[in-house]
TITITI-505953 format. One line per field, with one value per atom (N, C-alpha, C): atom name; residue in three letters; x, y, z; residue number from 1. Coordinates in Angstrom, 1 decimal, decimal comma. Layout:
<nodes>
kelum: [CA / ...] $
lolum: [ala / ...] $
xx: [X / ...] $
yy: [Y / ...] $
zz: [Z / ...] $
votor: [NUM / ...] $
</nodes>
This chain:
<nodes>
kelum: [N / CA / C / N / CA / C / N / CA / C / N / CA / C / N / CA / C / N / CA / C / N / CA / C / N / CA / C / N / CA / C / N / CA / C / N / CA / C / N / CA / C / N / CA / C / N / CA / C / N / CA / C / N / CA / C / N / CA / C / N / CA / C / N / CA / C / N / CA / C / N / CA / C / N / CA / C / N / CA / C / N / CA / C / N / CA / C / N / CA / C / N / CA / C / N / CA / C / N / CA / C / N / CA / C / N / CA / C / N / CA / C / N / CA / C / N / CA / C / N / CA / C / N / CA / C / N / CA / C / N / CA / C / N / CA / C / N / CA / C / N / CA / C / N / CA / C / N / CA / C / N / CA / C / N / CA / C / N / CA / C / N / CA / C / N / CA / C / N / CA / C / N / CA / C / N / CA / C / N / CA / C / N / CA / C / N / CA / C / N / CA / C / N / CA / C / N / CA / C / N / CA / C / N / CA / C / N / CA / C / N / CA / C / N / CA / C / N / CA / C / N / CA / C / N / CA / C / N / CA / C / N / CA / C / N / CA / C / N / CA / C / N / CA / C / N / CA / C / N / CA / C / N / CA / C / N / CA / C / N / CA / C / N / CA / C / N / CA / C / N / CA / C / N / CA / C / N / CA / C / N / CA / C / N / CA / C / N / CA / C / N / CA / C / N / CA / C / N / CA / C / N / CA / C / N / CA / C / N / CA / C / N / CA / C / N / CA / C / N / CA / C / N / CA / C / N / CA / C / N / CA / C / N / CA / C / N / CA / C / N / CA / C / N / CA / C / N / CA / C / N / CA / C / N / CA / C / N / CA / C / N / CA / C / N / CA / C / N / CA / C / N / CA / C / N / CA / C / N / CA / C / N / CA / C / N / CA / C / N / CA / C / N / CA / C / N / CA / C / N / CA / C / N / CA / C / N / CA / C / N / CA / C / N / CA / C / N / CA / C / N / CA / C / N / CA / C / N / CA / C / N / CA / C / N / CA / C / N / CA / C / N / CA / C / N / CA / C / N / CA / C / N / CA / C / N / CA / C / N / CA / C / N / CA / C / N / CA / C / N / CA / C / N / CA / C / N / CA / C / N / CA / C / N / CA / C / N / CA / C / N / CA / C / N / CA / C / N / CA / C / N / CA / C / N / CA / C / N / CA / C] $
lolum: [met / met / met / lys / lys / lys / ile / ile / ile / ser / ser / ser / asn / asn / asn / arg / arg / arg / thr / thr / thr / tyr / tyr / tyr / met / met / met / ala / ala / ala / thr / thr / thr / glu / glu / glu / asn / asn / asn / ser / ser / ser / arg / arg / arg / glu / glu / glu / pro / pro / pro / asp / asp / asp / trp / trp / trp / his / his / his / leu / leu / leu / leu / leu / leu / asp / asp / asp / ala / ala / ala / lys / lys / lys / gly / gly / gly / lys / lys / lys / val / val / val / leu / leu / leu / gly / gly / gly / tyr / tyr / tyr / phe / phe / phe / ala / ala / ala / ser / ser / ser / asp / asp / asp / val / val / val / ala / ala / ala / lys / lys / lys / lys / lys / lys / leu / leu / leu / ile / ile / ile / gly / gly / gly / lys / lys / lys / his / his / his / lys / lys / lys / val / val / val / asp / asp / asp / phe / phe / phe / thr / thr / thr / pro / pro / pro / his / his / his / val / val / val / asn / asn / asn / val / val / val / gly / gly / gly / asp / asp / asp / lys / lys / lys / val / val / val / val / val / val / val / val / val / ile / ile / ile / asn / asn / asn / ala / ala / ala / ser / ser / ser / glu / glu / glu / ile / ile / ile / asp / asp / asp / val / val / val / thr / thr / thr / gly / gly / gly / asp / asp / asp / lys / lys / lys / met / met / met / asp / asp / asp / thr / thr / thr / lys / lys / lys / lys / lys / lys / tyr / tyr / tyr / phe / phe / phe / arg / arg / arg / his / his / his / thr / thr / thr / gly / gly / gly / tyr / tyr / tyr / pro / pro / pro / gly / gly / gly / gly / gly / gly / ile / ile / ile / arg / arg / arg / ser / ser / ser / leu / leu / leu / ser / ser / ser / leu / leu / leu / lys / lys / lys / gln / gln / gln / met / met / met / met / met / met / glu / glu / glu / lys / lys / lys / asp / asp / asp / pro / pro / pro / thr / thr / thr / lys / lys / lys / val / val / val / ile / ile / ile / glu / glu / glu / lys / lys / lys / ala / ala / ala / val / val / val / lys / lys / lys / arg / arg / arg / met / met / met / leu / leu / leu / pro / pro / pro / gln / gln / gln / asn / asn / asn / lys / lys / lys / leu / leu / leu / leu / leu / leu / lys / lys / lys / lys / lys / lys / arg / arg / arg / met / met / met / gln / gln / gln / asn / asn / asn / leu / leu / leu / tyr / tyr / tyr / val / val / val / tyr / tyr / tyr / pro / pro / pro / gly / gly / gly / ser / ser / ser / glu / glu / glu / his / his / his / lys / lys / lys / his / his / his / glu / glu / glu / ala / ala / ala / gln / gln / gln / leu / leu / leu / lys / lys / lys / gly / gly / gly / lys / lys / lys / glu / glu / glu / ala / ala / ala / glu / glu / glu] $
xx: [-24,8 / -24,6 / -25,9 / -26,2 / -27,2 / -27,3 / -28,6 / -28,2 / -29,5 / -29,2 / -30,1 / -30,2 / -32,0 / -32,5 / -32,4 / -32,2 / -32,4 / -32,0 / -32,6 / -31,2 / -31,2 / -29,6 / -30,0 / -30,3 / -30,8 / -31,7 / -31,3 / -30,2 / -30,0 / -31,1 / -31,0 / -31,8 / -30,6 / -31,5 / -31,1 / -29,6 / -30,0 / -29,6 / -28,9 / -28,3 / -27,2 / -26,1 / -25,6 / -24,0 / -23,9 / -22,6 / -22,5 / -22,0 / -22,2 / -21,4 / -19,9 / -19,7 / -18,1 / -17,8 / -16,7 / -16,6 / -15,6 / -15,7 / -14,7 / -14,6 / -12,7 / -12,5 / -12,4 / -13,0 / -12,5 / -12,3 / -11,2 / -10,1 / -10,7 / -11,7 / -12,1 / -11,1 / -10,1 / -8,7 / -8,1 / -8,5 / -8,6 / -8,8 / -10,0 / -11,1 / -12,5 / -12,4 / -13,6 / -14,8 / -16,0 / -16,9 / -18,1 / -18,3 / -19,4 / -18,9 / -17,7 / -17,3 / -16,9 / -16,7 / -16,3 / -17,5 / -18,6 / -20,0 / -20,3 / -19,9 / -20,8 / -20,2 / -18,9 / -18,3 / -19,4 / -18,8 / -19,9 / -20,8 / -21,7 / -23,1 / -23,1 / -22,3 / -22,4 / -21,7 / -21,0 / -20,3 / -21,9 / -22,6 / -23,8 / -24,8 / -25,0 / -26,2 / -25,8 / -24,0 / -23,7 / -23,7 / -23,5 / -23,6 / -21,5 / -21,1 / -19,9 / -19,7 / -20,5 / -20,5 / -21,4 / -20,7 / -21,3 / -22,6 / -23,4 / -24,5 / -25,3 / -25,5 / -26,3 / -27,8 / -28,6 / -29,8 / -30,8 / -31,1 / -32,0 / -32,9 / -33,7 / -34,8 / -34,0 / -32,9 / -32,8 / -31,4 / -31,1 / -30,4 / -28,4 / -28,0 / -26,8 / -25,9 / -25,5 / -24,8 / -23,4 / -22,6 / -21,8 / -22,2 / -20,8 / -20,9 / -19,7 / -20,1 / -18,9 / -18,4 / -17,2 / -16,7 / -15,7 / -16,2 / -15,6 / -14,9 / -13,8 / -12,9 / -12,4 / -12,1 / -11,6 / -12,7 / -13,9 / -14,6 / -14,6 / -13,9 / -13,7 / -13,0 / -12,1 / -10,8 / -11,0 / -13,1 / -13,4 / -12,8 / -12,5 / -12,8 / -13,7 / -13,9 / -15,2 / -14,5 / -15,0 / -14,3 / -14,8 / -13,9 / -15,0 / -14,8 / -16,2 / -16,3 / -17,5 / -18,0 / -18,9 / -19,1 / -18,0 / -17,7 / -18,6 / -18,5 / -20,0 / -21,1 / -21,1 / -22,1 / -23,4 / -23,3 / -23,7 / -24,6 / -25,3 / -26,8 / -28,0 / -27,7 / -28,5 / -29,8 / -30,7 / -32,4 / -32,7 / -33,8 / -35,2 / -36,2 / -37,3 / -38,2 / -39,1 / -38,9 / -39,6 / -41,0 / -41,3 / -43,3 / -44,3 / -44,0 / -44,2 / -43,7 / -45,4 / -45,1 / -43,6 / -43,2 / -41,9 / -40,7 / -41,0 / -39,8 / -38,3 / -38,5 / -36,8 / -36,1 / -35,4 / -33,5 / -32,5 / -31,7 / -30,3 / -29,1 / -28,5 / -26,9 / -25,8 / -25,0 / -24,2 / -23,1 / -22,5 / -21,5 / -20,3 / -19,9 / -18,9 / -19,4 / -20,7 / -21,2 / -21,5 / -22,0 / -21,9 / -21,3 / -20,1 / -18,7 / -18,2 / -18,6 / -18,3 / -18,8 / -20,0 / -21,2 / -20,7 / -21,1 / -21,3 / -20,9 / -19,4 / -18,6 / -19,2 / -19,6 / -20,1 / -21,2 / -22,8 / -23,5 / -23,7 / -22,7 / -22,0 / -22,1 / -21,7 / -20,8 / -22,1 / -22,8 / -24,1 / -25,2 / -25,6 / -26,3 / -26,0 / -24,8 / -24,2 / -24,3 / -24,7 / -24,3 / -26,3 / -26,3 / -28,3 / -28,7 / -28,7 / -29,1 / -28,8 / -27,5 / -26,7 / -27,4 / -27,9 / -28,8 / -30,4 / -31,0 / -32,4 / -33,3 / -34,4 / -34,8 / -35,9 / -35,8 / -37,1 / -36,8 / -37,9 / -37,4 / -36,7 / -35,9 / -34,0 / -33,1 / -33,8 / -32,7 / -32,1 / -33,6 / -33,1 / -32,3 / -32,5 / -31,3 / -29,6 / -29,9 / -28,6 / -27,6 / -28,2 / -27,9 / -27,3 / -28,2 / -27,8 / -26,5 / -26,1 / -25,0 / -23,2 / -23,7 / -22,7 / -22,5 / -21,4 / -20,5 / -19,3 / -20,0 / -18,9 / -18,3 / -17,4 / -16,4 / -15,3 / -15,8 / -14,4 / -14,0 / -13,0 / -11,4 / -10,8 / -9,9 / -9,2 / -9,4 / -10,3 / -10,4 / -12,1 / -12,2 / -13,1 / -13,6 / -14,7 / -14,5 / -15,3 / -14,1 / -14,8 / -13,3 / -12,3 / -11,4 / -11,4 / -12,6 / -12,7 / -13,2 / -14,4 / -14,6 / -13,8 / -13,0 / -11,6 / -10,9 / -10,7 / -9,3 / -8,8 / -7,1 / -6,7 / -6,9 / -7,9 / -8,6 / -7,5 / -7,0 / -6,7 / -7,6 / -7,3 / -7,5 / -7,5 / -8,7 / -9,2 / -9,0] $
yy: [11,0 / 11,1 / 11,3 / 11,2 / 11,4 / 12,6 / 13,4 / 14,4 / 14,9 / 14,7 / 14,7 / 16,0 / 16,4 / 17,9 / 17,7 / 16,2 / 16,9 / 17,2 / 17,9 / 18,5 / 17,2 / 17,7 / 17,4 / 17,9 / 17,0 / 17,4 / 17,0 / 17,4 / 16,5 / 16,4 / 15,0 / 14,9 / 14,8 / 14,8 / 14,8 / 13,8 / 12,9 / 11,2 / 11,0 / 12,0 / 11,9 / 11,7 / 12,7 / 12,7 / 12,9 / 12,4 / 13,0 / 14,3 / 15,7 / 16,5 / 16,5 / 17,4 / 17,9 / 18,6 / 17,9 / 19,2 / 20,5 / 21,7 / 22,4 / 22,8 / 23,2 / 24,0 / 25,3 / 26,4 / 28,1 / 28,3 / 29,1 / 29,7 / 31,4 / 32,2 / 33,2 / 34,6 / 33,9 / 35,2 / 36,2 / 36,9 / 37,9 / 38,6 / 37,5 / 37,7 / 38,8 / 39,6 / 40,7 / 39,9 / 40,6 / 39,7 / 39,2 / 40,6 / 40,3 / 38,9 / 39,5 / 39,1 / 36,8 / 37,1 / 36,0 / 35,0 / 35,9 / 35,0 / 34,9 / 35,6 / 35,5 / 34,1 / 34,0 / 32,8 / 31,5 / 31,3 / 30,5 / 30,0 / 31,5 / 30,8 / 30,3 / 30,7 / 29,9 / 28,3 / 28,3 / 27,2 / 26,2 / 26,0 / 26,4 / 25,7 / 27,0 / 26,3 / 25,9 / 25,8 / 24,7 / 25,2 / 26,7 / 27,2 / 27,5 / 26,8 / 26,6 / 25,1 / 24,5 / 23,0 / 22,5 / 21,7 / 21,8 / 21,3 / 20,8 / 19,7 / 20,2 / 22,2 / 23,1 / 22,7 / 22,7 / 22,1 / 23,2 / 24,6 / 25,7 / 24,9 / 24,0 / 23,9 / 22,6 / 21,8 / 21,4 / 21,3 / 20,8 / 20,9 / 20,5 / 20,6 / 20,1 / 21,0 / 21,6 / 22,2 / 21,6 / 21,7 / 21,2 / 21,7 / 20,7 / 21,1 / 22,1 / 23,4 / 24,1 / 24,1 / 23,9 / 24,1 / 25,3 / 26,6 / 27,6 / 27,7 / 27,9 / 28,1 / 29,0 / 29,5 / 31,2 / 32,0 / 31,9 / 32,9 / 34,1 / 34,2 / 35,3 / 36,1 / 35,6 / 36,8 / 37,7 / 37,5 / 37,8 / 39,5 / 39,9 / 41,6 / 42,1 / 43,4 / 44,3 / 45,5 / 46,2 / 47,6 / 48,6 / 50,0 / 50,8 / 51,3 / 51,6 / 51,8 / 51,3 / 49,2 / 48,3 / 48,1 / 47,5 / 47,1 / 48,1 / 49,5 / 50,3 / 50,6 / 50,8 / 51,6 / 50,3 / 48,9 / 47,8 / 47,6 / 47,3 / 46,8 / 45,9 / 44,4 / 43,1 / 43,8 / 43,7 / 44,3 / 42,9 / 42,6 / 41,6 / 42,0 / 41,2 / 41,9 / 40,8 / 41,1 / 40,2 / 39,8 / 40,6 / 40,5 / 41,6 / 42,0 / 43,3 / 44,5 / 45,2 / 46,5 / 47,0 / 48,2 / 48,3 / 47,6 / 46,5 / 45,1 / 44,9 / 46,1 / 46,5 / 46,2 / 45,3 / 45,1 / 45,0 / 46,3 / 46,0 / 45,1 / 44,7 / 45,0 / 45,6 / 46,2 / 46,1 / 45,0 / 44,9 / 44,0 / 44,1 / 44,8 / 44,9 / 43,7 / 44,0 / 43,0 / 41,7 / 41,4 / 40,4 / 39,8 / 40,2 / 39,3 / 38,8 / 39,8 / 39,0 / 38,0 / 38,2 / 37,3 / 36,1 / 36,0 / 34,7 / 35,0 / 34,8 / 35,4 / 34,4 / 33,3 / 32,0 / 33,0 / 33,6 / 34,1 / 35,1 / 36,0 / 36,7 / 36,5 / 35,2 / 34,7 / 33,8 / 33,5 / 32,4 / 33,6 / 34,6 / 35,3 / 35,9 / 36,6 / 36,6 / 36,1 / 34,6 / 34,0 / 33,5 / 33,2 / 33,1 / 34,1 / 35,3 / 36,2 / 36,5 / 35,9 / 36,1 / 35,0 / 33,5 / 32,7 / 32,5 / 32,7 / 32,5 / 32,3 / 33,2 / 32,7 / 32,2 / 30,6 / 29,7 / 28,7 / 27,3 / 26,3 / 25,3 / 26,0 / 25,0 / 25,8 / 26,9 / 27,8 / 27,1 / 26,0 / 25,4 / 24,3 / 23,4 / 22,7 / 23,0 / 24,4 / 24,9 / 25,4 / 25,7 / 25,9 / 25,3 / 23,9 / 22,4 / 22,1 / 22,4 / 22,5 / 22,7 / 23,8 / 25,1 / 25,2 / 24,4 / 24,3 / 25,5 / 26,4 / 27,8 / 27,2 / 27,7 / 27,4 / 28,5 / 29,5 / 30,3 / 30,3 / 29,6 / 28,8 / 27,7 / 27,6 / 26,8 / 25,4 / 24,9 / 23,9 / 23,3 / 22,1 / 21,8 / 20,5 / 19,8 / 18,3 / 17,2 / 17,8 / 16,8 / 16,8 / 16,0 / 15,9 / 15,2 / 14,1 / 13,0 / 13,2 / 13,9 / 14,5 / 15,2 / 15,6 / 16,9 / 16,5 / 15,1 / 14,0 / 14,5 / 15,0 / 15,2 / 16,4 / 17,9 / 19,1 / 19,9 / 21,0 / 22,0 / 23,3 / 23,5 / 25,4 / 26,2 / 26,7 / 27,5 / 28,8] $
zz: [5,4 / 6,3 / 6,7 / 7,9 / 9,2 / 9,7 / 9,8 / 10,7 / 11,2 / 12,5 / 13,4 / 14,1 / 14,1 / 14,7 / 16,5 / 17,1 / 18,8 / 19,5 / 20,3 / 21,5 / 22,7 / 23,5 / 24,1 / 25,4 / 26,4 / 27,7 / 28,6 / 29,7 / 30,8 / 31,9 / 32,6 / 33,8 / 34,8 / 35,8 / 37,2 / 37,5 / 37,4 / 37,6 / 36,3 / 35,3 / 34,1 / 35,1 / 35,3 / 36,1 / 37,4 / 37,4 / 39,0 / 39,7 / 40,2 / 40,1 / 40,5 / 40,1 / 40,0 / 41,5 / 42,0 / 43,4 / 43,2 / 43,4 / 43,6 / 44,9 / 45,1 / 46,4 / 45,9 / 46,5 / 46,4 / 47,8 / 47,4 / 48,5 / 48,3 / 49,8 / 49,5 / 50,3 / 50,2 / 50,8 / 50,3 / 50,5 / 49,8 / 48,4 / 48,0 / 47,1 / 47,1 / 46,5 / 46,5 / 46,3 / 47,3 / 47,7 / 46,2 / 45,8 / 44,7 / 43,8 / 43,3 / 41,9 / 42,3 / 43,7 / 43,9 / 44,1 / 44,7 / 44,7 / 43,5 / 42,0 / 41,1 / 40,5 / 40,8 / 40,0 / 40,9 / 42,3 / 43,0 / 42,7 / 41,9 / 41,7 / 40,3 / 39,3 / 38,5 / 37,6 / 38,8 / 39,0 / 40,6 / 41,1 / 41,5 / 39,9 / 39,4 / 38,5 / 37,2 / 36,8 / 36,2 / 34,7 / 34,6 / 33,0 / 32,9 / 33,4 / 32,9 / 32,4 / 32,2 / 31,9 / 30,1 / 29,3 / 27,8 / 27,9 / 29,0 / 29,1 / 30,0 / 30,4 / 31,2 / 30,3 / 31,5 / 31,2 / 31,8 / 31,3 / 32,4 / 33,7 / 33,5 / 34,2 / 35,0 / 35,3 / 35,8 / 36,8 / 37,7 / 38,3 / 37,9 / 37,5 / 36,8 / 37,3 / 38,0 / 39,0 / 39,6 / 40,0 / 41,0 / 42,3 / 42,7 / 44,5 / 44,5 / 45,4 / 45,6 / 47,1 / 47,4 / 49,1 / 49,2 / 50,0 / 50,2 / 51,4 / 51,4 / 52,4 / 52,7 / 54,2 / 54,7 / 53,9 / 54,7 / 54,1 / 55,1 / 56,1 / 57,4 / 57,0 / 55,5 / 54,5 / 53,7 / 53,3 / 51,9 / 52,4 / 51,7 / 51,0 / 50,1 / 50,9 / 49,6 / 49,7 / 48,7 / 47,9 / 48,9 / 49,0 / 49,4 / 50,9 / 51,3 / 52,5 / 53,1 / 52,1 / 52,2 / 53,7 / 54,6 / 55,6 / 56,3 / 56,4 / 57,5 / 56,8 / 55,5 / 54,7 / 54,7 / 53,9 / 53,6 / 54,7 / 54,5 / 55,8 / 55,1 / 56,2 / 56,3 / 57,1 / 56,1 / 57,0 / 57,2 / 58,2 / 58,7 / 59,2 / 59,4 / 59,7 / 60,7 / 62,1 / 63,0 / 62,8 / 61,8 / 62,0 / 62,9 / 63,6 / 64,6 / 64,1 / 64,1 / 63,5 / 64,2 / 63,6 / 63,8 / 64,4 / 63,7 / 63,8 / 62,9 / 62,2 / 61,1 / 61,7 / 62,0 / 62,0 / 61,3 / 61,8 / 60,2 / 61,2 / 60,4 / 60,6 / 60,1 / 60,0 / 59,1 / 58,8 / 57,9 / 57,1 / 58,1 / 59,0 / 59,9 / 60,9 / 61,3 / 62,4 / 62,1 / 60,9 / 59,8 / 60,3 / 59,8 / 60,0 / 61,5 / 62,1 / 63,4 / 63,7 / 64,1 / 64,0 / 63,2 / 62,2 / 61,3 / 59,9 / 59,0 / 58,4 / 57,3 / 57,3 / 56,2 / 56,0 / 56,5 / 56,1 / 55,0 / 55,1 / 54,4 / 53,1 / 53,2 / 51,5 / 51,0 / 52,3 / 51,3 / 51,1 / 52,1 / 51,2 / 50,0 / 49,2 / 48,2 / 47,4 / 47,6 / 46,8 / 46,1 / 47,0 / 47,1 / 46,2 / 46,6 / 45,7 / 44,4 / 44,6 / 42,6 / 41,8 / 42,2 / 41,9 / 41,4 / 40,3 / 40,1 / 41,1 / 41,5 / 42,4 / 41,9 / 41,8 / 41,3 / 42,2 / 41,2 / 42,8 / 42,8 / 41,9 / 41,9 / 43,1 / 43,5 / 44,2 / 45,4 / 46,7 / 47,2 / 47,0 / 46,3 / 45,6 / 45,4 / 44,4 / 44,2 / 45,1 / 46,5 / 47,9 / 49,2 / 48,4 / 49,4 / 48,9 / 47,7 / 47,2 / 47,9 / 48,4 / 48,9 / 50,3 / 50,3 / 51,8 / 52,1 / 53,1 / 53,1 / 54,9 / 55,2 / 56,5 / 56,6 / 58,3 / 58,1 / 57,9 / 58,6 / 58,1 / 57,0 / 57,0 / 56,0 / 56,7 / 57,9 / 57,9 / 57,2 / 56,5 / 56,0 / 56,7 / 55,9 / 56,4 / 55,2 / 53,8 / 52,3 / 52,0 / 52,6 / 52,2 / 51,5 / 51,6 / 50,7 / 49,4 / 49,3 / 48,1 / 47,0 / 47,3 / 47,0 / 46,9 / 47,2 / 46,5 / 45,1 / 45,7 / 43,9 / 43,4 / 44,1 / 43,7 / 44,0 / 43,6 / 44,1 / 44,6 / 45,6 / 45,6 / 44,1 / 44,0 / 42,8 / 43,0] $
votor: [1 / 1 / 1 / 2 / 2 / 2 / 3 / 3 / 3 / 4 / 4 / 4 / 5 / 5 / 5 / 6 / 6 / 6 / 7 / 7 / 7 / 8 / 8 / 8 / 9 / 9 / 9 / 10 / 10 / 10 / 11 / 11 / 11 / 12 / 12 / 12 / 13 / 13 / 13 / 14 / 14 / 14 / 15 / 15 / 15 / 16 / 16 / 16 / 17 / 17 / 17 / 18 / 18 / 18 / 19 / 19 / 19 / 20 / 20 / 20 / 21 / 21 / 21 / 22 / 22 / 22 / 23 / 23 / 23 / 24 / 24 / 24 / 25 / 25 / 25 / 26 / 26 / 26 / 27 / 27 / 27 / 28 / 28 / 28 / 29 / 29 / 29 / 30 / 30 / 30 / 31 / 31 / 31 / 32 / 32 / 32 / 33 / 33 / 33 / 34 / 34 / 34 / 35 / 35 / 35 / 36 / 36 / 36 / 37 / 37 / 37 / 38 / 38 / 38 / 39 / 39 / 39 / 40 / 40 / 40 / 41 / 41 / 41 / 42 / 42 / 42 / 43 / 43 / 43 / 44 / 44 / 44 / 45 / 45 / 45 / 46 / 46 / 46 / 47 / 47 / 47 / 48 / 48 / 48 / 49 / 49 / 49 / 50 / 50 / 50 / 51 / 51 / 51 / 52 / 52 / 52 / 53 / 53 / 53 / 54 / 54 / 54 / 55 / 55 / 55 / 56 / 56 / 56 / 57 / 57 / 57 / 58 / 58 / 58 / 59 / 59 / 59 / 60 / 60 / 60 / 61 / 61 / 61 / 62 / 62 / 62 / 63 / 63 / 63 / 64 / 64 / 64 / 65 / 65 / 65 / 66 / 66 / 66 / 67 / 67 / 67 / 68 / 68 / 68 / 69 / 69 / 69 / 70 / 70 / 70 / 71 / 71 / 71 / 72 / 72 / 72 / 73 / 73 / 73 / 74 / 74 / 74 / 75 / 75 / 75 / 76 / 76 / 76 / 77 / 77 / 77 / 78 / 78 / 78 / 79 / 79 / 79 / 80 / 80 / 80 / 81 / 81 / 81 / 82 / 82 / 82 / 83 / 83 / 83 / 84 / 84 / 84 / 85 / 85 / 85 / 86 / 86 / 86 / 87 / 87 / 87 / 88 / 88 / 88 / 89 / 89 / 89 / 90 / 90 / 90 / 91 / 91 / 91 / 92 / 92 / 92 / 93 / 93 / 93 / 94 / 94 / 94 / 95 / 95 / 95 / 96 / 96 / 96 / 97 / 97 / 97 / 98 / 98 / 98 / 99 / 99 / 99 / 100 / 100 / 100 / 101 / 101 / 101 / 102 / 102 / 102 / 103 / 103 / 103 / 104 / 104 / 104 / 105 / 105 / 105 / 106 / 106 / 106 / 107 / 107 / 107 / 108 / 108 / 108 / 109 / 109 / 109 / 110 / 110 / 110 / 111 / 111 / 111 / 112 / 112 / 112 / 113 / 113 / 113 / 114 / 114 / 114 / 115 / 115 / 115 / 116 / 116 / 116 / 117 / 117 / 117 / 118 / 118 / 118 / 119 / 119 / 119 / 120 / 120 / 120 / 121 / 121 / 121 / 122 / 122 / 122 / 123 / 123 / 123 / 124 / 124 / 124 / 125 / 125 / 125 / 126 / 126 / 126 / 127 / 127 / 127 / 128 / 128 / 128 / 129 / 129 / 129 / 130 / 130 / 130 / 131 / 131 / 131 / 132 / 132 / 132 / 133 / 133 / 133 / 134 / 134 / 134 / 135 / 135 / 135 / 136 / 136 / 136 / 137 / 137 / 137 / 138 / 138 / 138 / 139 / 139 / 139 / 140 / 140 / 140 / 141 / 141 / 141 / 142 / 142 / 142 / 143 / 143 / 143 / 144 / 144 / 144 / 145 / 145 / 145 / 146 / 146 / 146] $
</nodes>
């Protein structure tokens, strides 16, 4: 019996990514974003390799119906800066949900991913839709909403 001391390292072209359809209706934002981030990174796969993008593609539907705990709708703030002195701007979670509910999930998932060179590639594999209508029916053929 020959024992091999070689470790398998996945490459970008070694496999085709899977597609996942996740329904955000009634889910808590933080826990949901954590699950999405794990699928984008590929931590749930046997061939996970930290320095290669081996994650899957994730389609999130019903983003406008996500839940948060406590009084975060009023107290949680999203900040940005215009670049000018005194140019800090903020929006509450409630205002952000009214403006664009997909941004809330995208920001939560992006901030849970490792901040490295693979971040942009991983975020390109995330598709978020405010309602149940999406344009990925062909890729998700035979998949049930998780």
